[in-house]
C-alpha positions as CSV (number, residue, x, y, z in Angstrom):
1,X,75.4,103.1,7.6
2,X,72.4,103.4,5.4
3,X,70.3,106.6,4.8
4,X,67.1,104.5,4.3
5,X,67.7,102.9,7.7
6,X,68.1,106.4,9.2
7,X,64.8,107.5,7.5
8,X,63.2,104.4,9.0
9,X,64.4,105.4,12.5
10,X,62.9,108.9,12.2
11,X,59.7,107.7,10.4
12,X,60.5,109.9,7.4
13,X,59.0,108.6,4.1
14,X,58.5,111.8,2.1
15,X,59.9,112.3,-1.4
16,X,63.3,114.0,-1.2
17,X,64.7,114.4,-4.7
18,X,66.2,117.9,-3.9
19,X,68.4,119.1,-1.1
20,X,66.0,121.9,-0.5
21,X,64.6,123.8,2.5
22,X,61.3,121.9,2.6
23,X,63.1,118.5,2.9
24,X,65.6,119.9,5.5
25,X,62.7,121.2,7.6
26,X,60.8,117.9,7.4
27,X,63.9,115.9,8.3
28,X,64.7,118.1,11.3
29,X,61.1,117.8,12.5
30,X,61.1,114.0,12.2
31,X,64.5,113.8,13.8
32,X,63.6,115.8,17.0
33,X,60.2,114.0,17.4
34,X,61.7,110.5,17.3
35,X,65.3,110.9,18.6
36,X,65.4,112.1,22.2
37,X,68.0,114.5,23.6
38,X,69.4,112.3,26.4
39,X,72.6,111.7,28.5
40,X,71.4,108.5,30.0
41,X,74.6,106.6,29.0
42,X,76.5,108.7,31.6
43,X,74.1,107.5,34.3
44,X,74.1,103.9,33.2
45,X,77.9,103.4,33.3
46,X,78.2,103.5,29.5
47,X,81.0,105.4,27.8
48,X,80.0,107.8,25.0
49,X,82.2,107.5,21.9
50,X,82.5,110.3,19.5
51,X,82.6,108.0,16.5
52,X,80.1,108.1,13.7
53,X,79.6,104.4,13.5
54,X,79.2,104.0,17.2
55,X,76.7,106.9,17.2
56,X,74.8,105.5,14.3
57,X,74.5,102.0,15.9
58,X,73.4,103.6,19.2
59,X,70.7,105.9,17.8
60,X,69.6,104.2,14.6
61,X,69.9,100.5,15.5
62,X,69.5,100.5,19.3
63,X,66.8,103.2,19.1
64,X,68.5,105.4,21.7
65,X,68.9,109.2,21.7
66,X,72.0,111.2,22.4
67,X,73.3,114.5,23.5
68,X,74.3,117.3,21.0
69,X,77.7,115.8,20.1
70,X,75.9,112.6,19.0
71,X,72.6,113.6,17.5
72,X,73.9,116.6,15.5
73,X,76.8,114.4,14.3
74,X,74.3,111.9,13.0
75,X,72.2,114.6,11.4
76,X,75.4,116.1,9.8
77,X,76.1,112.7,8.2
78,X,72.6,112.3,6.9
79,X,72.5,115.8,5.4
80,X,75.9,115.2,3.7
81,X,74.5,111.9,2.3
82,X,71.6,113.9,0.8
83,X,73.9,116.4,-0.9
84,X,73.4,119.4,1.4
85,X,76.1,122.0,1.8
86,X,76.6,121.6,5.6
87,X,79.3,122.3,8.1
88,X,79.7,122.0,11.9
89,X,80.0,125.0,14.2
90,X,80.9,125.3,17.8
91,X,78.8,127.3,20.4
92,X,79.2,128.5,24.0
93,X,75.9,127.8,25.8
94,X,74.4,130.5,28.1
95,X,74.4,129.4,31.7
96,X,71.6,131.1,33.6
97,X,73.0,130.3,37.0
98,X,76.3,132.1,36.2
99,X,74.5,134.7,34.1
100,X,77.1,134.3,31.3
101,X,78.2,132.1,28.4
102,X,80.4,129.1,29.0
103,X,84.1,129.9,28.7
104,X,84.8,127.0,26.4
105,X,82.8,125.7,23.4
106,X,80.4,123.2,24.8
107,X,77.8,122.7,22.0
108,X,77.8,121.6,18.4
109,X,75.4,122.9,15.7
110,X,75.1,122.9,12.0
111,X,75.1,125.5,9.2
112,X,73.4,124.6,6.0
113,X,73.6,126.7,2.9
114,X,70.7,126.4,0.4
115,X,70.7,128.5,-2.8
116,X,73.2,130.9,-1.2
117,X,71.2,131.4,2.0
118,X,72.6,130.2,5.3
119,X,70.5,128.4,7.9
120,X,71.3,127.2,11.4
121,X,70.1,123.6,12.1
122,X,70.3,122.1,15.6
123,X,68.7,118.8,16.7
124,X,70.6,118.6,19.9
125,X,69.6,121.4,22.3
126,X,66.6,119.6,23.8
127,X,64.0,120.8,26.2
128,X,62.0,124.0,25.5
129,X,64.9,125.7,23.7
130,X,65.0,123.2,20.9
131,X,64.3,124.8,17.5
132,X,61.6,123.0,15.5
133,X,62.6,124.3,12.0
134,X,65.9,125.6,10.5
135,X,66.5,129.2,11.4
136,X,67.6,131.8,8.8
137,X,71.0,133.1,9.7
138,X,70.0,136.8,9.7
139,X,70.6,139.3,12.5
140,X,67.7,141.0,14.3
141,X,64.8,139.1,12.6
142,X,62.1,137.5,14.8
143,X,61.5,133.9,13.7
144,X,58.3,132.5,15.3
145,X,58.1,128.7,15.7
146,X,56.0,126.4,17.9
147,X,58.4,126.7,21.0
148,X,58.4,130.5,20.7
149,X,60.1,133.3,18.8
150,X,63.8,132.8,18.1
151,X,66.2,135.6,17.1
152,X,69.8,135.9,16.1
153,X,71.9,139.1,16.7
154,X,75.4,139.5,15.3
155,X,78.1,141.5,16.9
156,X,81.6,141.7,15.2
157,X,81.5,138.2,13.8
158,X,79.9,136.6,16.9
159,X,76.3,135.4,16.6
160,X,73.9,135.2,19.6
161,X,70.7,133.1,19.7
162,X,67.9,134.0,22.0
163,X,64.3,133.0,22.5
164,X,61.2,135.0,23.6
165,X,59.6,133.0,26.4
166,X,55.9,132.5,27.1
167,X,54.4,132.4,30.5
168,X,53.8,129.0,32.1
169,X,50.6,127.7,33.5
170,X,51.5,124.9,35.9
171,X,48.7,122.4,36.5
172,X,47.9,121.8,40.2
173,X,50.1,124.7,41.3
174,X,49.2,127.4,43.8
175,X,51.1,130.2,42.0
176,X,51.9,130.2,38.4
177,X,55.2,131.1,36.8
178,X,55.9,134.0,34.5
179,X,59.3,134.4,32.9
180,X,62.2,134.1,35.4
181,X,62.2,137.6,36.9
182,X,60.9,141.1,35.9
183,X,64.4,142.4,35.1
184,X,65.0,139.4,32.8
185,X,61.9,140.4,30.8
186,X,60.9,137.4,28.7
187,X,64.1,136.8,26.7
188,X,66.2,133.7,27.3
189,X,69.7,133.7,25.9
190,X,70.6,130.3,24.4
191,X,74.2,130.3,23.1
192,X,76.7,132.3,21.1
193,X,78.9,131.0,18.2
194,X,81.1,132.1,15.3
195,X,81.0,130.8,11.7
196,X,84.4,129.1,11.9
197,X,83.9,125.6,10.5
198,X,84.6,122.7,12.9
199,X,85.4,119.0,12.6
200,X,84.0,116.4,14.9
201,X,87.6,115.8,16.2
202,X,87.5,119.3,17.6
203,X,84.9,118.1,20.1
204,X,86.7,114.9,21.3
205,X,88.3,116.6,24.3
206,X,84.9,118.1,25.3
207,X,83.2,114.7,24.9
208,X,85.7,113.2,27.3
209,X,85.6,116.1,29.7
210,X,81.8,116.2,30.0
211,X,81.8,112.5,31.0
212,X,84.2,113.0,34.0
213,X,83.7,116.6,35.1
214,X,81.5,116.5,38.2
215,X,80.4,120.2,38.0
216,X,78.6,120.1,34.6
217,X,74.8,119.8,34.4
218,X,75.0,116.6,32.4
219,X,76.9,114.9,35.2
220,X,74.6,116.2,37.9
221,X,71.3,115.3,36.2
222,X,70.0,112.4,34.1
223,X,68.1,114.1,31.2
224,X,65.8,112.8,28.5
225,X,63.7,115.2,26.4
226,X,61.7,114.7,23.2
227,X,59.8,117.1,21.1
228,X,56.1,116.3,20.2
229,X,53.8,117.8,17.6
230,X,52.4,120.2,20.3
231,X,55.2,120.7,22.9
232,X,57.9,118.8,24.7
233,X,58.3,115.9,27.1
234,X,61.2,115.9,29.6
235,X,62.4,113.5,32.2
236,X,65.1,115.0,34.5
237,X,66.0,112.7,37.4
238,X,62.7,111.5,38.8
239,X,60.8,114.6,37.5
240,X,58.6,114.1,34.4
241,X,57.3,117.2,32.7
242,X,54.9,117.5,29.9
243,X,54.6,120.9,28.2
244,X,52.0,122.0,25.7
245,X,53.0,125.1,23.8
246,X,50.6,128.0,23.4
247,X,47.9,126.2,25.3
248,X,46.1,129.6,25.6
249,X,47.2,133.0,24.3
250,X,51.0,133.3,25.1
251,X,50.8,130.6,27.8
252,X,52.3,127.1,27.9
253,X,50.6,124.4,29.9
254,X,53.0,122.5,32.2
255,X,52.2,119.2,34.0
256,X,54.9,118.0,36.4
257,X,55.0,114.5,38.0
258,X,57.5,113.0,40.4
259,X,58.2,109.3,39.5
260,X,59.4,106.3,41.5
261,X,62.4,104.3,40.2
262,X,60.0,101.7,38.6
263,X,58.0,104.5,36.9
264,X,61.2,106.0,35.5
265,X,61.9,102.9,33.5
266,X,58.3,102.6,32.3
267,X,58.1,106.3,31.3
268,X,61.3,105.9,29.3
269,X,59.8,103.1,27.4
270,X,56.2,104.5,27.0
271,X,57.0,108.1,26.4
272,X,60.5,108.1,24.8
273,X,60.6,104.6,23.3
274,X,63.9,103.9,25.1
275,X,64.8,100.6,26.6
276,X,68.1,100.7,28.4
277,X,70.6,97.8,28.4
278,X,72.1,98.8,31.7
279,X,70.6,100.0,35.0
280,X,69.9,103.8,35.1
281,X,70.7,105.7,38.3
282,X,68.6,108.8,38.0
């Protein structure tokens, strides 16, 4: 495993003498714009190993993406190689359908400390809730980024991340969507976590469980999403969505297309730069 090879994979060629915030921000941006958040292995009959070498080979050498357990593990390795003070954390994702947080930890994220200041870094949430830059770990502060305004709140050692949503303008759509419902206002909860350091082995059971449990979203849907310089692309099943952030004042532009099986394969190659070895069943 070679840091220069990783840099080549994410098209990063900037000077990086210091393990500083500027370099961290640039690496995260390059990572999320070149490495898709995807669970396609599960829908191609491929097992997902929680092993750094396997993850490195899959993402860096085979030019694939991965879900949070893979892509954040790879980023953790890269940041360690560059001399960052970084540790893994475990989070419980918010599940809108159940209107609550997952009972068990089901997400991995990173904490990076720079000159005594802690930041949260996450390259593995995907979709429109993916952060574009590191977030300062401070409670109650609005942190505006391309996707929207992120905010942490802390309660008795538990941290909560949420995002202020914008309205959506859906092209070719008779009625256009505002945030989910009036009582939800425009806040979307993302996940909660504590600052207890974790090891990748702590997630091995989760990695195995998610690949066999029929009732989790990753089993139910084939997902591939990639951040762009202006928004996000997402392929969920046969539905391809292109979102452009802040297309007009406080409004995101959304284009939705339903694809055929042949178009799914072509879209993966053209839009996400992914060529699968095995047949995908969307």
